[in-house]
C-alpha positions as CSV (number, residue, x, y, z in Angstrom):
1,E,-4.5,179.5,-121.6
2,D,-3.8,176.9,-123.6
3,V,-4.8,174.1,-120.2
4,A,-7.7,170.8,-120.5
5,V,-8.9,170.3,-116.9
6,V,-10.5,167.1,-117.1
7,S,-13.5,166.4,-114.7
8,S,-14.8,162.9,-113.9
9,G,-18.4,164.3,-113.6
10,A,-20.0,167.4,-111.7
11,M,-19.3,167.9,-108.2
12,S,-22.1,166.6,-105.6
13,Q,-21.1,168.7,-103.2
14,K,-19.3,171.4,-102.4
15,A,-15.8,171.4,-101.4
16,A,-14.4,172.3,-98.3
17,M,-11.8,174.8,-99.6
18,N,-12.4,178.1,-99.7
19,L,-10.6,179.8,-103.0
20,S,-11.1,183.2,-101.7
21,A,-9.3,183.0,-98.8
22,L,-6.3,181.8,-100.4
23,S,-6.5,184.4,-104.0
24,S,-6.3,187.5,-101.1
25,L,-3.2,186.5,-99.4
26,P,-0.6,188.8,-100.5
27,V,2.2,186.1,-101.9
28,W,-0.4,185.9,-105.3
29,A,0.1,188.7,-106.6
30,Q,4.2,188.6,-105.3
31,A,4.8,184.8,-107.1
32,S,7.6,185.1,-109.5
33,R,9.9,182.0,-110.5
34,R,13.2,184.2,-110.9
35,S,12.6,184.6,-106.7
36,N,11.5,181.5,-104.4
37,S,8.5,180.6,-106.3
38,P,5.6,180.8,-104.5
39,G,4.9,177.8,-106.6
40,V,4.9,175.0,-104.0
41,L,1.6,174.1,-102.1
42,T,0.3,171.7,-100.0
43,T,-3.3,170.5,-97.8
44,A,-3.3,168.7,-94.1
45,N,-6.5,167.7,-93.4
46,L,-6.5,167.3,-90.0
47,P,-9.8,167.5,-87.6
48,G,-9.4,170.9,-86.7
49,G,-10.1,171.8,-90.7
50,L,-8.3,171.3,-93.8
51,V,-4.8,173.4,-93.8
52,T,-3.2,174.8,-96.4
53,F,0.5,175.5,-96.7
54,L,2.2,177.9,-99.4
55,L,5.5,178.9,-99.5
56,G,6.1,182.6,-100.3
57,S,8.9,184.6,-102.2
58,R,12.0,184.8,-99.8
59,V,12.5,187.9,-97.7
60,A,15.7,188.5,-97.3
61,E,19.1,186.4,-98.0
62,V,22.6,187.3,-97.0
63,A,24.9,184.6,-97.3
64,S,24.5,181.4,-95.8
65,E,21.0,182.6,-93.8
66,T,17.6,183.1,-95.5
67,T,14.2,184.1,-94.0
68,E,11.5,181.9,-95.8
69,V,7.6,182.8,-95.4
70,V,4.9,180.2,-95.7
71,H,1.0,181.5,-95.4
72,L,-1.3,179.0,-94.2
73,C,-5.3,179.1,-94.9
74,V,-7.1,177.4,-91.9
75,Q,-10.5,176.4,-93.1
76,N,-13.7,174.9,-91.4
77,G,-17.0,175.5,-92.4
78,K,-17.3,178.9,-93.1
79,D,-14.6,179.4,-90.9
80,F,-11.5,180.6,-91.5
81,A,-7.9,182.3,-89.9
82,Q,-4.7,183.3,-92.5
83,R,-1.8,183.3,-90.6
84,K,1.8,183.8,-91.9
85,L,5.3,181.4,-90.5
86,Q,8.4,183.4,-90.8
87,L,11.4,181.5,-91.0
88,D,14.4,182.1,-90.4
89,V,17.1,179.3,-91.7
90,K,20.7,178.9,-91.1
91,F,22.4,176.7,-93.9
92,P,25.4,175.4,-91.3
93,G,29.1,174.9,-92.1
94,D,31.4,177.6,-94.3
95,A,28.4,177.9,-97.0
96,Q,28.9,181.5,-98.5
97,E,25.9,181.3,-100.4
98,A,22.4,180.4,-99.5
99,P,20.3,177.1,-100.2
100,A,18.9,176.1,-103.1
101,P,15.2,177.4,-103.1
102,F,12.8,175.3,-102.0
103,E,10.7,172.9,-104.2
104,E,8.7,171.0,-101.5
105,I,6.4,171.3,-98.3
106,L,6.3,168.3,-96.3
107,V,3.5,167.8,-93.1
108,A,4.2,165.1,-90.8
109,S,1.9,162.6,-89.8
110,G,0.0,164.3,-87.4
111,A,0.7,167.8,-88.7
112,R,2.8,168.7,-85.8
113,A,6.1,169.9,-88.0
114,L,6.7,170.8,-91.3
115,A,9.6,170.5,-93.1
116,L,11.0,172.7,-96.6
117,F,13.2,170.0,-99.0
118,S,15.6,171.4,-101.3
119,P,18.5,169.5,-102.6
120,S,20.9,171.6,-100.4
121,C,19.2,171.0,-97.2
122,C,15.9,170.6,-95.3
123,A,14.6,173.2,-93.1
124,V,12.2,171.7,-90.2
125,V,10.1,173.8,-87.9
126,A,7.8,172.8,-85.1
127,L,3.8,173.7,-85.6
128,S,1.4,175.1,-83.1
129,E,-2.0,175.0,-82.5
130,L,-4.1,174.7,-86.0
131,S,-7.8,175.8,-86.0
132,A,-9.8,178.3,-87.9
133,K,-11.1,180.1,-84.7
134,L,-7.3,181.9,-84.2
135,E,-6.9,185.4,-85.3
136,T,-4.5,186.7,-88.3
137,R,-1.4,186.4,-86.4
138,L,2.5,186.8,-87.6
139,E,4.3,183.9,-86.1
140,K,8.3,184.1,-86.6
141,S,10.9,180.8,-85.4
142,E,14.3,179.8,-86.3
143,A,14.1,176.1,-88.4
144,L,16.0,172.9,-87.0
145,V,18.1,172.8,-90.6
146,V,19.2,169.3,-92.0
147,S,21.9,169.1,-94.3
148,P,24.1,166.3,-96.7
149,R,27.4,166.3,-96.1
150,P,30.3,167.7,-97.8
151,G,30.8,167.4,-101.9
152,Q,26.5,165.6,-101.7
153,K,23.3,166.6,-101.7
154,L,19.5,165.5,-100.3
155,V,17.6,163.8,-102.8
156,K,14.3,162.6,-100.6
157,V,13.2,163.3,-97.2
158,A,10.0,162.4,-95.7
159,W,8.3,162.0,-92.7
160,H,7.5,158.6,-90.6
161,P,3.9,157.9,-90.7
162,M,4.1,156.8,-87.4
163,S,6.1,159.9,-85.6
164,D,5.9,163.5,-85.7
165,A,9.8,163.5,-84.8
166,H,11.3,161.8,-87.3
167,L,12.7,162.5,-90.8
168,G,14.2,159.8,-93.6
169,V,16.2,161.3,-95.3
170,L,18.0,159.9,-98.5
171,F,20.9,161.6,-99.6
172,S,22.7,161.5,-103.4
173,D,25.5,159.2,-102.6
174,G,23.0,156.0,-102.1
175,S,23.0,156.6,-98.0
176,W,19.9,156.6,-95.7
177,S,19.3,157.9,-92.7
178,L,16.2,157.9,-90.0
179,L,17.2,160.7,-88.1
180,N,15.1,161.4,-84.7
181,L,14.8,165.5,-84.2
182,A,14.0,165.7,-81.0
183,L,17.6,164.2,-80.1
184,S,19.9,164.4,-83.3
185,L,20.2,166.0,-86.5
186,D,23.2,164.5,-87.4
187,E,23.1,161.6,-85.3
188,P,20.4,158.7,-86.6
189,E,18.9,156.2,-85.3
190,V,19.0,154.2,-88.3
191,H,21.2,154.7,-90.6
192,F,21.9,152.3,-94.1
193,P,26.0,153.0,-95.4
194,A,26.7,153.7,-99.2
195,P,26.4,151.0,-101.5
196,L,29.8,149.8,-102.2
197,M,31.5,150.7,-105.3
198,G,29.9,150.0,-108.7
199,A,26.7,149.2,-106.9
200,E,23.6,151.0,-108.0
201,I,22.4,154.2,-105.9
202,S,18.3,154.4,-105.1
203,V,16.9,157.9,-106.7
204,D,13.9,157.7,-104.4
205,F,12.7,155.8,-101.1
206,Q,8.9,154.7,-99.4
207,F,7.6,154.2,-96.3
208,L,4.8,152.0,-96.4
209,A,2.4,153.9,-93.9
210,P,-0.4,151.1,-92.8
211,N,-4.2,152.5,-93.4
212,E,-5.5,154.9,-90.9
213,D,-9.4,153.7,-91.3
214,G,-8.7,150.4,-89.5
215,R,-8.5,148.4,-91.7
216,G,-5.5,146.4,-92.7
217,E,-4.1,145.9,-89.2
218,T,-3.0,142.5,-89.5
219,P,0.2,141.3,-88.3
220,E,1.3,141.6,-92.4
221,D,0.1,145.1,-93.1
222,L,1.4,146.2,-89.9
223,W,5.3,144.2,-91.5
224,L,4.4,146.0,-94.0
225,S,4.6,149.5,-92.2
226,M,8.1,148.8,-90.8
227,T,9.4,148.1,-94.1
228,V,11.4,151.3,-96.3
229,V,11.7,150.7,-100.1
230,F,14.2,152.0,-102.6
231,L,14.0,152.5,-106.1
232,A,17.1,152.8,-108.2
233,A,17.4,154.5,-111.7
234,S,17.8,151.5,-113.0
235,G,14.1,150.2,-111.9
236,R,16.1,148.0,-109.3
237,I,13.6,147.9,-106.5
238,S,14.9,146.8,-103.0
239,Y,13.7,146.8,-99.0
240,R,14.9,146.7,-95.3
241,N,13.1,146.4,-92.1
242,P,12.0,146.3,-89.3
243,V,12.2,149.9,-89.3
244,L,10.6,151.0,-86.5
245,P,11.4,154.7,-84.7
246,S,12.3,155.0,-81.2
247,A,8.5,156.3,-80.6
248,A,5.6,155.5,-82.2
249,V,2.0,156.3,-82.1
250,L,-0.6,153.7,-83.2
251,S,-3.9,152.2,-82.3
252,R,-4.3,149.5,-79.5
253,R,-5.2,146.5,-82.9
254,S,-2.4,148.0,-84.6
255,C,0.0,148.1,-81.6
256,E,-1.2,144.3,-80.5
257,A,-1.1,143.6,-84.6
258,L,3.0,145.1,-84.6
259,Q,3.6,142.6,-81.7
260,L,2.4,139.7,-83.0
261,A,4.7,140.4,-86.4
262,L,8.0,141.4,-84.6
263,A,7.2,137.6,-82.6
264,Q,6.6,135.8,-86.0
265,A,9.6,137.3,-87.1
266,A,11.9,136.0,-84.2
267,S,12.7,132.5,-85.2
268,S,14.6,134.1,-88.5
269,D,15.5,137.4,-87.7
270,D,17.5,138.2,-85.3
271,F,16.9,141.8,-84.9
272,A,13.1,141.8,-84.9
273,A,13.9,139.2,-81.7
274,Q,16.1,141.5,-79.9
275,L,13.1,144.4,-80.9
276,A,10.7,142.5,-79.8
277,G,12.1,142.0,-76.0
278,Q,12.2,145.7,-76.0
279,L,9.2,147.4,-76.6
280,Q,7.3,149.1,-74.2
281,T,3.5,150.3,-74.1
282,S,1.5,153.3,-73.0
283,Q,-1.8,154.3,-72.8
284,V,-1.9,158.4,-74.5
285,E,-5.4,159.6,-74.6
286,E,-6.9,157.6,-77.2
287,V,-4.0,156.0,-78.5
288,L,-0.6,153.6,-77.9
289,L,3.1,155.3,-77.3
290,L,4.8,152.5,-78.4
291,R,8.6,153.0,-77.8
292,H,12.1,150.8,-77.4
293,R,15.7,151.8,-77.5
294,H,17.0,149.3,-79.4
295,H,18.8,151.8,-82.7
296,L,22.1,154.4,-82.3
297,H,20.9,156.6,-79.5
298,G,19.6,153.5,-77.6
299,G,21.5,152.4,-74.2
300,A,20.9,149.4,-73.3
301,Q,23.1,147.5,-75.6
302,P,25.3,147.5,-78.8
303,F,23.0,148.2,-82.0
304,S,24.7,146.6,-85.0
305,L,23.2,145.9,-88.0
306,S,22.9,141.9,-87.0
307,S,23.5,138.9,-89.5
308,T,19.7,139.1,-90.6
309,G,17.6,142.0,-89.6
310,L,18.0,145.5,-91.8
311,L,19.9,144.0,-94.2
312,E,18.8,144.4,-98.0
313,Q,16.7,142.7,-99.7
314,V,16.1,142.9,-103.6
315,V,12.8,141.8,-105.7
316,E,13.7,139.9,-108.3
317,E,12.0,140.7,-111.6
318,A,11.5,138.9,-114.8
319,V,12.1,141.1,-117.3
320,S,9.7,140.3,-120.5
321,V,11.0,140.2,-124.4
322,S,9.1,143.6,-125.0
323,S,10.9,145.2,-122.2
324,E,13.0,148.6,-123.0
325,R,14.2,149.2,-119.1
326,S,17.5,148.8,-120.3
327,S,16.5,152.6,-121.9
328,S,14.5,153.9,-119.2
329,S,16.2,156.0,-115.9
330,F,13.4,155.9,-112.8
331,C,12.5,158.7,-111.2
332,S,9.9,158.0,-108.5
333,L,8.1,155.1,-107.0
334,Q,4.7,154.0,-104.7
335,V,2.7,151.1,-103.7
336,C,-0.5,151.6,-105.6
337,C,-2.8,148.5,-103.7
338,S,-1.5,146.2,-101.0
339,S,-4.3,143.4,-101.4
340,P,-4.7,140.6,-102.9
341,L,-1.6,141.1,-103.5
342,L,1.5,143.9,-103.6
343,V,1.3,146.3,-106.3
344,I,4.2,148.9,-106.6
345,A,4.2,151.6,-108.9
346,R,7.6,153.0,-110.7
347,A,7.8,156.2,-113.0
348,A,10.6,156.6,-115.7
349,R,11.1,160.5,-117.0
350,G,9.1,160.7,-119.5
351,G,5.6,159.8,-118.2
352,N,6.1,156.1,-119.1
353,V,4.3,154.4,-115.9
354,E,4.9,150.5,-114.5
355,L,3.3,148.5,-112.1
356,L,5.0,145.5,-110.7
357,A,3.2,142.7,-108.9
358,L,4.8,140.7,-106.2
359,E,4.3,136.9,-105.9
360,A,4.3,136.8,-102.7
361,A,4.4,139.1,-99.6
362,I,6.9,140.9,-98.2
363,G,8.6,139.1,-95.1
364,P,11.5,139.5,-92.9
365,Y,15.4,138.2,-94.1
366,G,15.7,134.3,-94.2
367,A,12.1,133.8,-93.7
368,Q,11.9,133.3,-97.9
369,G,13.4,133.1,-100.5
370,A,14.1,136.5,-102.4
371,V,10.7,137.9,-103.7
372,A,9.7,137.9,-107.3
373,A,7.8,139.9,-109.6
374,R,6.2,140.7,-112.6
375,V,5.6,143.5,-114.4
376,L,1.4,143.5,-114.8
377,E,1.4,146.6,-117.7
378,E,3.1,149.6,-119.0
379,I,1.5,153.0,-119.3
380,D,2.8,155.1,-121.1
381,L,1.5,158.9,-120.8
382,M,2.1,160.4,-123.7
383,C,3.6,163.7,-121.5
384,N,4.5,167.0,-123.8
385,K,7.5,165.9,-125.9
386,S,8.5,169.3,-127.2
387,T,10.1,170.1,-123.6
388,P,11.5,167.2,-122.2
389,D,10.5,167.0,-118.4
390,E,12.8,165.9,-115.2
391,F,9.7,166.0,-112.9
392,V,7.7,162.7,-111.9
393,R,6.0,162.3,-109.2
394,L,3.2,159.6,-108.0
395,E,1.4,160.0,-105.3
396,S,-0.7,157.3,-103.4
397,L,-4.4,157.5,-103.0
398,G,-5.5,156.9,-99.3
399,D,-7.0,153.3,-99.7
400,R,-4.3,151.7,-101.5
401,S,-6.5,151.1,-105.2
402,G,-4.6,153.5,-107.2
403,L,-2.3,156.2,-107.6
404,I,-2.1,160.4,-109.1
405,V,0.5,161.1,-111.6
406,H,1.8,164.4,-111.7
407,T,4.2,165.7,-114.1
408,R,5.1,169.4,-115.5
409,S,2.3,169.7,-118.2
410,L,0.2,166.6,-116.9
411,L,-2.0,165.2,-114.1
412,A,-3.9,162.3,-114.5
413,S,-4.8,159.1,-112.1
414,I,-4.4,155.7,-112.5
415,D,-7.3,153.5,-111.1
416,V,-5.7,149.7,-110.0
417,S,-7.9,146.6,-110.0
418,L,-6.5,143.6,-109.8
419,S,-10.6,142.2,-109.4
420,A,-12.0,143.5,-112.7
421,G,-11.3,142.5,-116.0
422,G,-8.7,145.8,-117.4
423,L,-6.0,145.8,-114.8
424,A,-5.9,149.6,-114.7
425,T,-7.9,152.8,-116.0
426,V,-6.0,155.8,-116.9
427,T,-7.8,159.1,-116.2
428,T,-6.4,162.6,-117.0
429,L,-7.4,165.1,-114.5
430,A,-5.4,168.6,-116.3
431,E,-2.8,168.7,-119.6
432,T,-1.3,171.6,-121.0
433,R,0.5,171.6,-124.6
434,S,1.9,175.3,-123.9
435,N,5.4,175.8,-123.3
436,D,4.6,178.4,-121.6
437,M,2.4,177.0,-118.7
438,D,3.9,174.9,-115.5
439,F,2.3,172.2,-113.3
440,A,4.2,173.3,-110.0
441,S,2.2,171.9,-106.9
442,W,-0.8,169.6,-106.5
443,S,-2.0,168.2,-103.0
444,R,-5.5,165.8,-102.9
445,V,-8.2,167.8,-100.1
446,D,-11.2,166.5,-99.0
447,Q,-14.1,165.3,-100.7
448,G,-12.2,163.8,-103.5
449,V,-11.1,166.9,-104.8
450,G,-7.8,169.1,-105.3
451,L,-5.4,171.7,-105.4
452,L,-3.5,172.2,-109.0
453,L,-1.0,175.3,-108.5
454,R,-0.2,176.4,-112.1
455,M,2.3,178.6,-112.8
456,E,3.6,180.6,-116.0
457,R,7.1,180.2,-116.7
458,S,9.4,182.7,-117.0
459,S,11.7,184.1,-119.7
460,K,14.5,182.9,-119.5
461,D,12.8,178.7,-119.5
462,A,9.9,179.6,-122.3
463,K,9.5,182.8,-124.7
464,P,7.4,185.3,-123.1
465,R,4.2,186.3,-124.4
466,A,3.1,189.9,-124.8
467,T,0.0,189.6,-122.9
468,V,0.4,187.6,-120.2
469,N,2.3,188.5,-116.8
470,P,5.2,185.6,-116.8
471,S,5.0,185.3,-113.2
472,K,1.1,184.8,-113.0
473,S,0.1,182.1,-110.6
474,F,-3.8,179.6,-111.0
475,L,-5.4,178.0,-108.9
476,T,-7.9,175.7,-110.2
477,L,-9.9,173.0,-108.0
478,I,-9.7,169.5,-109.4
479,E,-11.7,166.5,-109.3
480,L,-10.9,162.9,-108.7
481,P,-12.5,160.1,-110.0
482,K,-15.9,158.6,-108.2
483,K,-13.6,155.4,-106.4
484,A,-11.0,158.1,-105.4
485,A,-13.4,160.2,-104.1
486,A,-15.2,157.5,-101.9
487,E,-12.1,157.5,-100.3
488,K,-11.4,158.5,-96.3
489,A,-11.9,162.5,-95.4
490,S,-8.5,162.4,-93.3
491,S,-5.1,160.9,-94.1
492,Y,-3.5,162.2,-90.8
493,G,-5.3,159.5,-88.3
494,H,-3.2,158.4,-84.9
495,M,-0.6,161.2,-84.7
496,S,-2.9,163.6,-84.7
497,K,-4.7,162.4,-81.7
498,L,-2.4,163.2,-79.5
499,S,-2.7,166.5,-78.0
500,P,0.4,169.5,-77.8
501,S,0.5,168.3,-74.1
502,S,1.4,164.7,-74.9
503,L,4.0,165.7,-77.6
504,H,6.8,166.0,-75.3
505,L,6.7,161.9,-74.4
506,L,8.1,161.4,-78.1
507,E,11.4,163.1,-76.2
508,Q,11.5,161.5,-73.5
509,P,14.1,158.7,-72.3
510,L,12.9,155.1,-71.7
511,S,12.9,153.3,-68.3
512,S,15.3,149.7,-67.7
513,S,12.3,148.5,-67.1
514,K,11.6,145.0,-69.3
515,A,8.6,144.9,-71.7
516,T,5.4,143.0,-69.5
517,S,4.7,139.8,-70.8
518,V,1.6,138.9,-72.5
519,A,-1.8,138.0,-70.8
520,P,-3.9,134.9,-72.3
521,A,-6.5,137.5,-73.4
522,E,-4.2,139.6,-75.1
523,L,-2.2,136.8,-77.4
524,A,-6.2,135.4,-78.2
525,K,-7.1,138.9,-79.6
526,R,-4.0,138.3,-81.7
527,V,-4.1,134.9,-82.8
528,A,-7.7,136.1,-83.9
529,A,-5.9,139.0,-85.5
530,L,-3.7,136.3,-87.2
531,R,-7.0,134.1,-88.0
532,S,-8.3,137.6,-90.3
533,G,-5.0,137.7,-91.7
534,I,-5.6,134.1,-93.1
535,A,-9.5,135.1,-94.2
536,S,-7.8,137.8,-96.2
537,L,-6.3,134.9,-98.1
538,Q,-9.7,134.3,-100.1
539,C,-8.6,138.1,-101.5
540,R,-5.3,136.4,-103.0
541,Q,-6.9,132.9,-104.1
542,D,-9.3,134.6,-105.8
543,F,-6.5,137.1,-107.7
544,L,-4.8,133.3,-108.6
545,K,-7.7,131.7,-109.5
546,H,-7.9,135.4,-112.1
547,L,-4.1,135.1,-113.3
548,A,-4.7,131.1,-113.9
549,E,-7.9,131.6,-116.3
550,K,-6.9,134.7,-118.3
551,S,-3.3,136.3,-117.6
552,F,-1.5,132.9,-118.0
553,P,-3.8,131.1,-120.9
554,A,-2.9,134.2,-122.1
555,R,0.7,134.3,-121.9
556,A,0.9,130.7,-123.0
557,E,-0.8,131.4,-126.2
558,V,1.9,134.1,-127.0
559,L,4.6,131.4,-125.7
560,K,2.9,128.9,-128.0
561,Q,3.9,131.3,-130.8
562,E,6.9,132.0,-129.9
563,L,7.9,128.8,-130.1
564,Q,6.4,127.8,-133.2
565,L,8.6,130.3,-134.1
566,E,11.8,129.2,-133.0
567,T,10.4,125.9,-134.1
568,S,10.8,126.7,-137.6
569,T,13.4,128.6,-137.6
570,L,14.9,125.1,-136.3
571,R,13.3,123.0,-138.9
572,R,15.1,125.5,-141.9
573,R,18.6,125.4,-140.4
574,A,18.3,121.5,-140.2
575,A,17.7,121.6,-144.1
576,D,20.4,123.7,-144.5
577,S,22.8,121.7,-142.3
578,A,21.3,118.2,-144.4
579,Q,22.4,120.2,-147.5
580,R,25.8,120.9,-146.3
581,A,26.3,117.2,-145.2
582,Q,25.5,115.8,-148.3
583,A,28.1,118.5,-150.3
584,L,30.7,117.5,-147.8
585,Q,29.9,113.4,-148.8
586,L,30.1,114.3,-152.2
587,R,33.9,115.9,-151.9
588,Q,35.0,113.1,-149.4
589,A,34.3,110.8,-152.6
590,E,36.3,113.3,-154.7
591,L,39.0,113.4,-152.5
592,V,38.8,109.5,-152.2
593,Q,39.1,109.5,-155.8
594,R,42.0,111.7,-155.8
595,Q,43.9,109.9,-153.3
596,A,43.8,106.2,-155.1
597,A,45.2,108.4,-158.3
598,L,48.3,109.7,-155.5
599,V,48.8,106.6,-154.2
600,K,49.0,104.5,-158.4
601,A,50.8,107.3,-159.9
602,L,53.6,107.1,-156.5
603,S,53.7,103.8,-156.3
604,A,54.5,104.1,-160.0
605,A,57.2,106.6,-159.7
606,S,58.8,104.4,-156.7
607,E,58.9,101.2,-159.3
608,A,61.2,103.5,-161.7
609,R,63.1,105.0,-159.5
610,Q,64.1,101.4,-158.2
611,L,64.8,100.6,-162.1
612,E,67.3,103.5,-162.7
613,E,69.2,102.8,-159.4
614,L,69.5,98.9,-160.7
615,S,70.7,99.9,-163.9
616,G,73.4,102.6,-162.8
617,A,74.6,100.3,-160.0
618,A,74.4,96.3,-160.7
619,L,74.3,96.6,-164.5
620,P,77.9,96.9,-164.9
621,K,79.1,94.2,-162.9
622,L,77.1,91.3,-164.3
623,Y,77.9,92.3,-167.9
624,A,81.6,92.4,-166.8
625,Q,80.6,88.6,-165.1
626,L,78.8,87.8,-168.5
627,Y,82.3,88.7,-170.4
628,E,84.3,86.2,-168.5
629,L,82.5,83.6,-168.1
630,R,82.0,83.3,-172.0
631,R,85.9,84.4,-172.2
632,A,86.2,81.0,-170.0
633,A,83.7,79.0,-172.3
634,E,85.6,79.8,-175.4
635,L,88.7,78.6,-173.9
636,L,87.2,75.2,-172.3
637,R,86.1,75.1,-175.4
638,S,89.8,75.8,-177.5
639,S,90.9,73.4,-175.1
640,Q,88.9,70.5,-175.7
641,Q,89.4,70.5,-180.0
642,A,93.5,70.1,-179.0
643,L,93.0,67.2,-177.2
């Protein structure tokens, strides 16, 4: 198969995945890249067990309507159950053909909803209770379809981490919307219009979700969770905040930290001040439901982009001399580290990954100047160059200590450690050099392992092999590095704690009563949370010390060498200028001599011309006078003699 799978060590525990259950699904025998490829897979690790979602081939396709099949495998220990979900997708509008094959499966934060994504549309369906004790059955339902405007395409969709009813959508013209699927598929709660003519268009966005393991529940972290980060093809990074769904599910500590973050930002952000004044909280089972009406669907007051809130803020990057960013085309964005500094990774087509560190925390608009960033490290993954691939996707690890890079020919992990001597450690998990093999899907599961779905390319994309079925698929279990394996088991936290009977609260309208005032005890808790956030500055101090002792001296040495080079260049240019000045002085002396000779020649010529004029006019008159005088003298002499 010409596929190398690199493991970080022998497995110490058995993976919580029954591979025989997946291999027995009928879809594996029907796999084909020429139809709606089943090479789309994802997993969700829930309290009820591990759920694997696998997209099957289309059952029917007529005009603007298709029937999709999603195979589910729910496993909890030795118990597992298979379920088939049949979706009727009706493409809205006057389209004469079915939407393009779906490329990605997205599971909501609490696994209460499922979305199938393609550039032409996004099909959304609600999920019933998932349990390994349920019997195998077939479920049929009609999907809700989110479609782009005429002439546009969908670039990316993502579930908001605080709500199973809110979906972020990025369009090909650069506009972005946050949809509340419980209310409307066309009218968003929050909308950022397309950029003006000549501005850069975003190609990716990312919600900065809070940690679900109880760490990082400070006001600073919760403000970060209300931030949406955008990436342009040139590498330009921008963000907007605060973006908060109208119904969000949080733990009590996170809710208190969020309220404190909005209160702190109210002095410089009008939008945050209005949002903080309309928050309402209610206890729902083990979590808190946070709701507000400050959005496009709210009826309290007109909604608009204020002079400060939700405006775009651009990360100012110090571009290094050796940067080749002008020739790169970035396509994927991911936050891989949030403490002691926020580190953002961006990937370019071809396998180049850059790690950027923000020199200050992300705050509200107007509370601080522009956030500066610097490229900490550039990583070339050396992907297969024989078949240029446009697919590069970054996935964050749950503890924000690194990321996974997934391309069609490479699967690698990057461990980001700011406190260690080396900044990033790259581990190759799987790689193929064959043009016939495709890494179609990757999904991280429990206990530090993941599932990699490999597929043979079709004959249209590569030369078919005589001995291999071009539609054959392979499922491989990949072990992650030890640090990634030590993270939390479940990435579905607060939303998964809501029972199905409580989900209707996300759709109920708000009452007109205002939020209750904060009690002194609650204020003391918030102050304590703020102090814990201040205590985390010690980590930042250690990192800055690392920069002062190692990174900055190395950079100073480089600048010193550059200065010496520039100094030698200036000295050489000064010597050349001195030689040119001396040559100019000699030339000037020569010109002075020539000027003196020219003046002398002109004086002589002027004198000769004056003499010539004198001889031509005055001389005959003088001669005539002399002749008359001589005659007068002779007459006088002769008269004297006669006397």
